[in-house]
C-alpha positions as CSV (number, residue, x, y, z in Angstrom):
1,M,-17.4,48.9,33.3
2,N,-19.7,49.6,30.5
3,Y,-20.9,46.2,29.3
4,I,-20.7,42.9,31.2
5,R,-21.7,39.7,29.5
6,P,-23.8,37.8,32.1
7,A,-23.6,34.0,32.5
8,Q,-25.9,32.4,30.1
9,V,-25.7,28.6,30.8
10,A,-25.1,28.6,34.5
11,G,-27.7,26.2,36.0
12,H,-27.7,24.2,32.8
13,F,-24.1,23.3,31.8
14,Y,-22.7,23.9,35.3
15,P,-24.1,24.8,38.7
16,A,-25.4,28.4,39.1
17,N,-24.8,28.4,42.9
18,P,-21.1,29.5,43.5
19,D,-20.6,27.1,46.4
20,K,-21.9,24.1,44.4
21,L,-19.9,25.2,41.4
22,K,-16.7,25.4,43.5
23,K,-17.4,22.0,45.0
24,E,-18.1,20.3,41.6
25,I,-14.9,21.7,40.0
26,G,-12.9,20.8,43.1
27,L,-14.1,17.2,43.0
28,L,-13.3,17.0,39.2
29,L,-9.8,18.4,39.9
30,D,-9.3,16.0,42.8
31,V,-10.0,12.9,40.7
32,T,-7.8,14.0,37.8
33,K,-4.6,15.0,39.6
34,P,-1.7,14.8,37.1
35,K,1.1,12.3,37.5
36,E,3.7,14.8,36.2
37,K,4.3,18.5,36.1
38,I,4.6,20.3,32.8
39,E,6.3,23.6,32.6
40,K,6.0,26.3,30.0
41,I,2.5,25.6,29.0
42,F,1.4,27.6,25.9
43,G,-2.1,26.3,25.4
44,I,-4.6,23.6,26.2
45,V,-7.6,22.0,24.4
46,S,-10.7,21.5,26.6
47,P,-14.2,20.2,25.8
48,H,-17.3,22.3,26.4
49,A,-20.3,20.1,27.2
50,G,-22.0,20.1,30.5
51,Y,-19.6,19.4,33.3
52,I,-21.4,16.1,34.2
53,Y,-20.4,14.9,30.7
54,S,-17.1,16.4,29.9
55,G,-15.9,18.1,33.1
56,K,-13.6,15.2,34.0
57,T,-11.8,15.4,30.6
58,A,-11.5,19.1,31.0
59,A,-10.1,18.8,34.5
60,H,-7.2,16.8,33.2
61,A,-6.0,19.9,31.4
62,Y,-6.9,22.5,34.0
63,N,-5.1,20.6,36.7
64,L,-1.8,21.3,34.9
65,L,-2.3,25.0,35.3
66,K,-2.4,25.0,39.0
67,G,0.4,27.2,40.5
68,K,1.1,28.9,37.2
69,T,0.7,32.6,36.5
70,Y,-0.7,34.2,33.3
71,K,-1.6,37.8,32.6
72,H,-3.5,37.0,29.4
73,V,-5.8,34.1,28.8
74,V,-7.1,33.8,25.3
75,V,-10.2,31.5,25.0
76,I,-11.0,30.5,21.4
77,S,-14.5,29.1,20.8
78,P,-16.5,28.0,17.8
79,S,-19.9,29.7,17.2
80,H,-22.8,27.3,17.6
81,S,-25.7,29.6,17.0
82,E,-24.8,32.2,14.4
83,Y,-22.6,32.3,11.4
84,F,-20.5,35.4,10.6
85,H,-17.3,36.0,8.6
86,G,-14.1,36.1,10.5
87,V,-13.2,36.2,14.2
88,S,-15.1,38.2,16.8
89,I,-13.3,39.4,19.9
90,F,-15.8,40.5,22.6
91,E,-16.3,44.2,22.5
92,G,-17.5,44.5,26.1
93,D,-15.7,44.9,29.3
94,A,-16.1,41.6,31.2
95,Y,-17.6,38.2,31.3
96,E,-19.5,37.2,34.4
97,T,-19.8,33.7,35.9
98,P,-21.2,32.6,39.3
99,L,-17.6,32.9,40.6
100,G,-17.2,36.6,39.6
101,F,-16.1,38.9,36.8
102,L,-13.4,38.3,34.3
103,N,-12.1,41.5,32.8
104,V,-11.4,41.7,29.1
105,D,-7.7,42.3,28.2
106,K,-8.4,45.4,26.1
107,E,-4.8,46.1,25.1
108,F,-4.3,42.5,23.9
109,R,-7.6,42.7,22.1
110,E,-6.5,45.8,20.2
111,R,-3.3,44.3,19.1
112,L,-5.1,41.3,17.7
113,L,-7.4,43.3,15.4
114,T,-6.6,43.2,11.7
115,N,-7.0,46.0,9.2
116,N,-8.9,43.8,6.8
117,G,-11.7,43.1,9.3
118,V,-11.0,39.4,9.6
119,I,-10.4,39.8,13.3
120,F,-12.7,42.4,14.7
121,K,-14.3,43.8,17.9
122,G,-17.9,42.9,18.2
123,F,-20.7,41.0,20.0
124,E,-21.2,38.5,17.2
125,G,-21.1,35.0,18.5
126,H,-20.9,36.0,22.2
127,G,-24.6,36.2,23.0
128,R,-25.5,32.7,24.2
129,E,-22.4,30.8,23.2
130,H,-21.7,28.1,25.8
131,A,-18.4,26.8,24.4
132,L,-16.5,29.9,25.7
133,E,-18.4,30.4,28.9
134,V,-17.9,26.9,30.3
135,Q,-14.1,27.3,30.3
136,L,-14.2,30.3,32.6
137,P,-15.2,28.8,35.9
138,F,-12.4,26.2,35.5
139,L,-9.9,29.1,34.8
140,Q,-11.2,31.0,37.8
141,S,-10.6,27.9,39.9
142,V,-7.0,27.2,39.0
143,L,-5.5,30.6,38.2
144,E,-5.2,33.8,40.2
145,E,-5.4,37.2,38.7
146,F,-5.6,37.3,34.9
147,N,-7.6,39.0,32.1
148,I,-9.3,37.2,29.3
149,V,-9.4,37.6,25.5
150,P,-12.8,36.0,24.5
151,I,-12.7,35.0,20.9
152,V,-15.5,33.3,18.9
153,M,-14.7,32.0,15.4
154,G,-17.7,32.5,13.0
155,D,-15.6,31.2,10.1
156,Q,-13.1,28.3,10.6
157,S,-11.7,28.2,7.1
158,K,-8.0,27.7,6.6
159,R,-7.4,31.4,5.7
160,I,-9.1,32.6,8.8
161,V,-7.3,30.1,11.0
162,D,-3.9,31.1,9.5
163,I,-4.5,34.8,10.1
164,L,-5.5,34.2,13.7
165,A,-2.6,31.9,14.3
166,Q,-0.1,34.5,12.9
167,K,-1.5,37.3,15.0
168,L,-1.5,35.2,18.2
169,S,2.1,34.1,17.6
170,E,3.1,37.8,17.2
171,I,1.5,38.9,20.5
172,A,1.6,36.0,22.8
173,D,4.4,35.9,25.4
174,D,5.3,33.7,28.3
175,Q,2.5,35.3,30.3
176,T,-0.1,34.2,27.7
177,L,-2.2,31.0,27.8
178,I,-4.4,30.0,24.9
179,V,-7.5,27.7,25.4
180,A,-9.1,26.0,22.4
181,S,-12.6,25.0,23.2
182,T,-14.0,22.0,21.3
183,D,-16.0,18.8,21.4
184,L,-15.4,16.1,18.9
185,S,-17.8,13.9,16.9
186,H,-21.5,14.2,17.6
187,F,-24.2,11.5,17.7
188,Y,-22.5,8.5,16.2
189,N,-22.5,5.2,18.0
190,K,-19.5,4.6,20.3
191,S,-17.4,2.6,17.9
192,Q,-17.9,5.0,15.0
193,A,-17.2,8.0,17.3
194,D,-14.0,6.3,18.5
195,R,-12.8,5.8,14.9
196,L,-13.4,9.5,14.1
197,D,-12.1,10.9,17.4
198,S,-8.9,8.7,17.3
199,I,-7.9,10.6,14.2
200,I,-7.9,13.9,16.0
201,E,-6.2,12.4,19.0
202,K,-3.4,11.1,16.7
203,R,-3.0,14.5,14.9
204,V,-2.7,16.3,18.2
205,R,-0.3,13.8,19.7
206,D,1.8,13.9,16.5
207,F,1.6,17.8,16.5
208,D,0.4,17.5,12.9
209,F,-1.8,20.5,12.4
210,E,-1.5,20.6,8.7
211,T,-3.0,17.1,8.3
212,L,-5.6,17.9,11.0
213,Q,-6.7,21.0,9.0
214,T,-7.1,18.8,5.9
215,D,-8.9,16.1,7.8
216,L,-11.4,18.6,9.1
217,E,-12.0,20.2,5.7
218,T,-12.6,16.7,4.1
219,H,-14.8,15.6,7.0
220,T,-12.4,12.7,7.7
221,C,-12.9,13.7,11.4
222,E,-15.2,16.1,13.2
223,A,-14.7,18.8,15.8
224,C,-16.9,21.8,16.3
225,G,-13.8,23.7,17.5
226,G,-11.4,22.3,15.0
227,G,-10.4,25.8,13.9
228,P,-9.5,26.8,17.4
229,I,-7.4,23.7,17.8
230,V,-5.5,24.3,14.6
231,A,-5.1,28.0,15.3
232,L,-3.5,27.1,18.7
233,M,-1.2,24.5,17.2
234,K,-0.1,26.8,14.4
235,A,0.6,29.7,16.7
236,A,2.6,27.4,19.0
237,N,4.6,26.2,16.0
238,L,5.3,29.7,14.9
239,K,6.8,30.3,18.3
240,N,8.9,27.1,18.2
241,I,6.7,25.4,20.7
242,N,6.1,21.9,19.4
243,H,5.5,19.5,22.3
244,S,2.0,18.1,22.7
245,M,0.3,15.6,24.9
246,V,-3.2,14.2,24.8
247,L,-4.3,14.0,28.4
248,H,-7.7,12.4,28.2
249,R,-10.4,11.3,25.7
250,S,-13.9,10.2,26.5
251,D,-17.5,10.4,25.3
252,S,-20.9,11.0,26.7
253,G,-21.7,7.3,26.8
254,D,-19.1,6.8,29.5
255,V,-21.5,8.8,31.8
256,T,-24.9,8.0,30.5
257,G,-24.4,4.4,29.6
258,D,-26.1,5.1,26.2
259,N,-23.6,4.2,23.5
260,S,-26.0,4.5,20.6
261,E,-25.4,8.3,20.0
262,V,-22.4,9.8,21.8
263,V,-20.5,13.1,21.8
264,G,-16.7,12.9,22.0
265,Y,-14.4,14.9,24.3
266,L,-10.6,15.4,24.4
267,S,-8.2,17.4,26.5
268,A,-4.6,18.1,25.5
269,V,-1.7,20.4,26.4
270,F,0.9,22.2,24.2
271,Y,4.2,23.2,25.8
272,G,7.8,24.3,25.2
273,G,10.8,22.1,25.8
């Protein structure tokens, strides 16, 4: 291995101690056991706040992956700290978490690259980005051997989303899982947040990615990872996968008791018939 991206937010967003991390994720999974089993899962939406705030919502999605086998796990994240044009696929060899190393799927990565540079290999967006990293310990807890394709979107415009969705649809097979990392509205009071976040919930439930894209562009609703959600949904649609289910929605006020300024969270699953 030439370059390993070390964990950046361990001890902050989730426990840095491996035993404590395993215990916390185990408890989150135990209290969110699914009532039904869903086969042929193509992708999930999962939030990316600290586990104390959004871990329960995330666990509703990750629980559905138990017992399943994937060779390639594509994690699509927004970029919180730096803007760049296009989509950056991590150029290094692995991501590290307290639970170990996750090797980058280099063959899948190469196939995703575009000649026009919209999807490129790089380190842009991967430095301290938490939205991608916080998904990885959950994946390590519910899946066995797999490689990751770590993607950070510096630009979530419709053109970029469409290009990424098209490429993913061409490459993804039944051994591929796509994870869209996103939180919802930020720092509204609980009733305002509920109004905004319910729009995204409805679009996801209705599998209406075109209207969701428009809603995001017109600021009718908010999601820092709106582009990743739409890219996942469009890729699924291009592969004739069009079943969706919203699993859980919450906000930070549910944990803190402070409903004056909350952050919204949602988990969902997309699957074939």
